[in-house]
C-alpha positions as CSV (number, residue, x, y, z in Angstrom):
1,M,16.7,14.1,-3.4
2,A,20.6,13.4,-2.7
3,D,22.0,10.9,-5.3
4,S,23.5,9.2,-2.0
5,M,20.3,8.4,0.0
6,L,18.6,6.9,-3.7
7,S,22.2,5.0,-4.2
8,Q,21.5,3.7,-0.6
9,I,18.0,2.6,-0.8
10,A,18.7,1.0,-4.3
11,A,21.4,-1.1,-2.8
12,K,18.9,-2.0,0.3
13,I,16.2,-3.4,-2.2
14,L,18.3,-5.4,-4.5
15,K,20.3,-7.0,-1.5
16,E,18.0,-7.3,1.3
17,S,14.4,-6.8,0.0
18,L,14.9,-9.4,-3.2
19,H,18.5,-11.1,-2.4
20,V,19.4,-10.8,-5.9
21,K,22.6,-12.9,-7.0
22,K,25.0,-12.4,-9.6
23,G,23.9,-12.9,-13.2
24,Q,19.9,-12.5,-12.6
25,T,18.0,-10.4,-14.6
26,I,16.3,-7.4,-12.9
27,T,13.5,-5.5,-14.3
28,V,12.9,-1.9,-13.2
29,E,9.4,-0.6,-14.1
30,T,9.0,3.2,-13.6
31,W,6.8,6.4,-14.1
32,N,8.1,9.9,-14.1
33,T,8.5,10.7,-10.3
34,G,10.2,7.5,-9.9
35,L,13.1,7.9,-12.6
36,P,15.9,9.1,-10.6
37,L,15.8,6.3,-8.0
38,A,15.2,3.6,-10.8
39,K,18.5,5.1,-12.3
40,E,20.0,4.3,-9.1
41,V,18.5,0.8,-9.1
42,V,20.0,0.0,-12.6
43,K,23.5,1.4,-11.6
44,Q,23.6,-0.9,-8.3
45,A,22.4,-4.0,-10.2
46,R,25.1,-3.3,-12.7
47,R,27.6,-3.0,-10.1
48,M,26.5,-6.2,-8.6
49,G,27.0,-8.2,-11.8
50,C,23.0,-8.1,-12.8
51,L,21.4,-7.8,-16.1
52,P,18.9,-4.7,-15.6
53,V,16.3,-3.4,-18.0
54,T,14.2,-0.4,-17.6
55,V,10.4,0.1,-18.6
56,F,9.3,3.6,-18.6
57,E,5.4,4.6,-18.4
58,D,5.4,8.4,-18.9
59,E,2.2,9.9,-17.4
60,N,0.9,12.4,-20.7
61,A,1.5,9.1,-22.8
62,Y,-0.9,7.0,-20.3
63,V,-3.5,9.6,-20.2
64,D,-3.3,9.9,-24.0
65,G,-3.4,6.1,-24.6
66,V,-6.7,5.5,-22.1
67,K,-8.4,8.3,-24.4
68,N,-7.4,6.8,-27.6
69,T,-7.0,3.3,-27.5
70,P,-9.4,1.0,-29.1
71,G,-11.4,-0.3,-26.2
72,E,-10.7,-4.2,-26.7
73,F,-7.1,-3.5,-26.2
74,L,-7.1,-1.1,-23.5
75,G,-6.2,-2.5,-20.2
76,Q,-4.7,-5.6,-21.8
77,M,-1.1,-7.2,-21.2
78,G,0.9,-8.1,-24.6
79,K,2.8,-11.3,-25.3
80,H,6.0,-9.5,-24.8
81,E,4.8,-8.4,-21.4
82,Y,4.4,-11.7,-19.9
83,A,7.3,-13.1,-21.6
84,M,9.3,-10.4,-19.6
85,L,7.9,-11.7,-16.3
86,A,8.5,-15.0,-17.3
87,T,12.3,-14.6,-17.5
88,T,12.8,-11.8,-14.9
89,D,14.4,-12.9,-11.5
90,A,13.5,-9.8,-9.6
91,Y,11.0,-6.6,-10.4
92,V,11.2,-3.1,-8.8
93,F,8.1,-1.0,-9.6
94,I,7.9,2.5,-8.9
95,P,4.5,3.1,-10.0
96,G,2.7,6.8,-10.8
97,P,0.6,9.1,-8.8
98,P,-3.1,7.3,-8.0
99,L,-5.8,9.7,-6.0
100,G,-7.4,11.9,-8.4
101,A,-4.3,12.7,-10.3
102,Y,-6.1,11.6,-13.6
103,Y,-10.0,12.3,-12.8
104,G,-10.8,15.3,-15.0
105,R,-8.5,14.4,-17.4
106,I,-9.9,10.6,-17.9
107,S,-13.1,9.1,-16.4
108,R,-13.4,6.9,-13.6
109,K,-14.4,4.1,-15.8
110,Q,-11.2,4.7,-18.4
111,Y,-9.1,4.4,-15.4
112,A,-10.5,1.3,-14.5
113,D,-10.4,-0.4,-17.6
114,S,-6.8,1.2,-18.1
115,T,-5.5,-0.9,-14.9
116,R,-7.6,-4.4,-15.6
117,Y,-4.5,-6.4,-16.3
118,N,-3.7,-6.1,-12.6
119,N,-5.1,-9.7,-11.9
120,S,-3.1,-11.3,-14.2
121,W,0.0,-9.5,-13.8
122,Y,0.2,-10.8,-10.6
123,E,-1.0,-14.2,-11.6
124,A,2.3,-14.3,-14.1
125,A,4.5,-12.7,-11.6
126,E,3.6,-15.7,-9.1
127,K,3.5,-18.1,-11.6
128,A,7.1,-16.9,-12.6
129,K,8.1,-17.1,-8.7
130,L,9.4,-13.5,-9.3
131,R,10.5,-11.5,-6.5
132,G,9.3,-7.9,-6.5
133,V,9.0,-5.0,-4.6
134,R,6.4,-2.1,-4.9
135,L,7.7,1.4,-3.6
136,S,4.6,4.1,-2.8
137,Y,7.3,6.9,-3.2
138,G,6.0,6.8,-6.8
139,Y,2.5,8.0,-5.7
140,V,4.2,11.1,-4.6
141,G,3.1,13.6,-7.1
142,R,1.9,17.3,-7.0
143,D,-1.7,15.9,-6.2
144,L,-0.6,14.0,-3.2
145,A,1.5,16.8,-1.8
146,R,-1.4,19.2,-2.2
147,Y,-3.4,17.0,-0.5
148,L,-0.9,16.3,2.7
149,G,-0.1,20.3,2.5
150,K,3.5,19.5,2.3
151,S,6.0,19.9,-0.4
152,T,6.7,16.7,-2.6
153,G,10.1,16.7,-1.6
154,A,9.5,16.3,1.9
155,V,6.7,13.9,1.4
156,A,9.6,11.7,-0.8
157,A,11.8,12.0,1.6
158,G,9.8,11.1,4.4
159,Q,8.9,8.0,2.6
160,L,11.9,7.2,1.4
161,K,13.7,7.0,5.2
162,G,11.2,4.6,6.0
163,I,13.0,2.3,3.7
164,L,15.9,2.8,5.6
165,N,14.3,0.8,8.7
166,D,15.7,-2.3,9.8
167,F,13.5,-5.1,7.9
168,G,14.8,-8.0,10.1
169,R,13.5,-6.1,13.6
170,I,10.1,-5.0,11.7
171,G,9.8,-8.5,10.7
172,R,10.3,-10.0,14.0
173,K,7.9,-7.0,16.0
174,G,5.5,-7.8,12.8
175,R,5.1,-12.1,13.8
176,A,4.8,-11.4,17.3
177,I,1.7,-9.6,16.6
178,E,1.0,-12.1,14.3
179,H,0.6,-14.8,16.9
180,K,-1.9,-12.8,18.8
181,L,-4.1,-12.7,15.9
182,K,-6.2,-15.9,16.3
183,D,-9.1,-16.9,14.6
184,G,-12.3,-16.1,16.1
185,A,-10.9,-14.1,18.7
186,K,-12.8,-11.1,19.6
187,A,-11.0,-7.7,19.2
188,S,-12.1,-4.0,19.4
189,I,-10.5,-0.6,18.7
190,S,-11.3,2.0,21.1
191,T,-11.1,5.8,20.2
192,E,-11.7,8.8,22.0
193,G,-14.7,7.5,23.9
194,A,-16.0,5.4,21.1
195,E,-15.3,1.5,20.8
196,L,-15.5,-0.8,17.4
197,R,-16.0,-4.4,18.2
198,F,-15.3,-7.3,15.9
199,K,-14.1,-10.7,15.2
200,L,-11.0,-11.6,13.6
201,K,-11.2,-14.3,11.1
202,G,-9.0,-15.2,7.9
203,A,-5.6,-14.6,6.5
204,T,-3.0,-12.8,8.2
205,T,0.1,-11.0,6.5
206,V,3.3,-9.6,7.7
207,E,4.9,-6.8,5.4
208,D,8.6,-6.7,6.5
209,G,10.0,-5.4,3.0
210,I,11.7,-9.0,2.4
211,V,10.8,-11.6,-0.1
212,D,12.2,-14.7,0.8
213,D,11.5,-18.2,0.0
214,G,8.5,-18.7,2.4
215,D,7.0,-15.7,0.9
216,L,7.1,-17.3,-2.8
217,S,5.4,-20.5,-1.4
218,K,2.5,-18.9,-0.3
219,G,2.5,-16.5,-3.7
220,E,3.5,-13.6,-1.6
221,N,5.8,-12.5,-4.0
222,M,5.6,-8.6,-4.1
223,A,6.9,-6.4,-0.8
224,Y,5.8,-2.9,-0.1
225,L,8.2,-0.4,0.2
226,P,8.1,1.1,3.0
227,P,7.8,-1.6,4.7
228,G,6.2,-2.1,8.4
229,M,2.3,-3.6,8.4
230,V,0.4,-6.4,9.8
231,T,-3.1,-7.0,7.7
232,K,-5.4,-9.2,9.2
233,D,-9.0,-10.4,7.8
234,V,-12.0,-9.6,10.0
235,D,-15.3,-11.8,10.2
236,P,-17.4,-9.4,7.6
237,A,-20.6,-9.7,9.2
238,S,-19.1,-9.0,13.1
239,A,-18.3,-5.4,13.3
240,R,-20.5,-3.5,15.4
241,G,-19.7,-0.3,17.3
242,T,-18.3,3.5,16.6
243,V,-14.6,4.9,15.4
244,K,-13.2,8.3,15.5
245,L,-10.5,8.4,12.9
246,S,-7.3,10.8,12.7
247,P,-7.2,12.4,9.1
248,T,-7.5,9.9,6.5
249,L,-6.1,10.0,2.8
250,T,-8.6,9.1,0.3
251,R,-8.2,8.9,-3.4
252,L,-9.7,12.6,-3.3
253,G,-8.0,14.2,-0.6
254,V,-7.7,13.8,3.4
255,A,-10.7,13.5,5.4
256,E,-10.6,15.1,8.6
257,S,-12.7,14.3,12.1
258,L,-14.5,11.2,10.7
259,T,-16.5,9.4,12.7
260,L,-17.8,5.9,11.3
261,K,-20.9,3.4,12.6
262,F,-20.8,0.0,12.0
263,D,-23.6,-2.5,12.4
264,K,-23.8,-6.2,11.3
265,G,-20.1,-5.5,9.6
266,R,-21.5,-2.5,7.5
267,L,-20.9,0.8,7.5
268,V,-23.8,2.3,8.0
269,E,-23.5,5.8,8.9
270,W,-20.4,8.8,9.0
271,S,-20.3,12.1,10.0
272,S,-17.9,14.7,10.3
273,P,-17.8,18.6,12.1
274,K,-16.0,19.6,9.0
275,P,-17.5,19.7,5.3
276,A,-15.8,16.8,3.4
277,K,-18.3,16.3,0.7
278,F,-15.5,14.1,-1.7
279,V,-16.2,11.3,1.0
280,E,-19.4,10.7,-0.5
281,E,-18.0,10.5,-3.8
282,V,-15.6,7.9,-2.5
283,L,-18.3,5.7,-1.2
284,K,-20.4,6.3,-4.1
285,A,-17.9,4.0,-5.8
286,I,-19.0,0.8,-3.5
287,E,-22.5,-0.1,-3.2
288,P,-23.8,0.5,-0.1
289,K,-24.3,-3.6,0.8
290,N,-20.3,-4.1,0.1
291,R,-19.1,-0.9,2.5
292,V,-18.1,-3.6,4.9
293,F,-15.0,-3.8,7.1
294,N,-13.2,-6.8,6.4
295,Y,-9.4,-6.3,7.1
296,L,-7.7,-4.6,9.8
297,T,-3.7,-3.2,9.6
298,I,-1.5,-2.6,12.2
299,G,1.7,-0.2,11.3
300,L,5.2,-1.3,12.4
301,N,7.5,1.2,11.0
302,D,9.1,3.6,13.8
303,K,10.8,5.6,11.2
304,L,7.8,7.0,9.3
305,T,5.3,9.7,10.7
306,P,1.8,10.5,9.9
307,G,1.0,12.7,7.2
308,L,3.3,11.4,4.3
309,G,0.8,9.1,2.6
310,A,2.2,6.1,4.0
311,D,0.2,6.2,7.3
312,R,-0.6,2.3,7.4
313,F,2.8,1.8,7.9
314,V,3.6,4.0,10.7
315,A,4.2,1.9,14.0
316,G,1.4,1.8,16.4
317,S,-1.0,3.1,13.9
318,V,-4.4,1.2,13.1
319,G,-6.5,1.0,10.0
320,I,-9.6,-0.2,9.0
321,A,-10.7,-0.9,5.6
322,G,-12.9,-2.5,2.9
323,F,-15.3,0.4,2.0
324,G,-13.5,2.8,-0.3
325,F,-10.7,3.6,1.8
326,V,-8.5,2.5,4.9
327,G,-9.7,4.5,7.6
328,M,-6.5,5.1,10.0
329,V,-6.3,6.1,13.8
330,H,-2.8,6.8,15.2
331,K,-3.8,6.7,18.9
332,A,-6.0,4.1,19.2
333,S,-6.1,0.8,21.4
334,L,-6.7,-2.3,19.7
335,N,-7.5,-5.3,22.3
336,V,-7.6,-8.9,21.1
337,G,-8.9,-11.6,23.2
338,G,-8.7,-9.1,26.5
339,V,-5.1,-8.7,25.8
340,P,-4.0,-5.2,24.4
341,V,-1.9,-5.1,21.1
342,V,-1.8,-1.5,20.6
343,K,-2.4,1.2,23.6
344,N,-2.6,4.7,22.9
345,G,-1.2,4.6,19.5
346,K,1.9,2.6,21.0
347,L,2.9,-1.0,20.0
């Protein structure tokens, strides 16, 4: 990846996403994949007169730790980490490869136990009114690239280009859609002769890549990058009908040509003309009664394309989630209260 591009992205994160000021403290947490970008964030922060520190998690050391740490300490945060969060003004997080990257080396339970600190981390960050970003670019490793059938460089570059979009324009577009997603409204997703009907109910979030005072007041202090998504909760008992998915990334691979059937909110049946046994493996992690469509996603970012591991953010994409993975449709029509929000994959 060209240093000039990483430098531009680093500056954009600090100035536009996090609005850092001279003298503020910046924590950059990265795994192996994200180290080149993390270095650029540190350099840009110092040029701006900020005080950065880098936290590095090595993948092999992580696996060794999961296997050998005494159980009562696995997945726990130390007092030094809480103290760091409490005194950090802005946080840049570049995570490590998820999906099936560690399965086979550690068990699913070990993976879950090693990340059980997650809620307490976010609670501490919210209490500190820390402003942060989480970059999905960090997930780009050999496993993800292999699932997508592309090189790691192509996937990483495609995601990073999405960060160079106009955050303000994405936010305006998202807020215009947010106003249409009223609680109680009847909605439908139409895909290739299939239709899924449901009601909207609950929280709405616009992911525009910016953390401002309004976000902090709502406890939304971490932004996703690349940005560009509206999420809306769905009445969990309302979904009825069928939806045909586009190729959809799960933690164990890309599922193609999946058709999902819902009744009373629950996923009751799935089928595919192509073998996808790993989908059953993904679903096993969720009890049948909990395989519920409970939130909707709408993509806003027109600098992203499908198939790069960031499909939820692609402009015009529609996602349904809550049953083990986010099922994606790229040429769907989404209607809310009889008004089109997405038409044939176009906003």
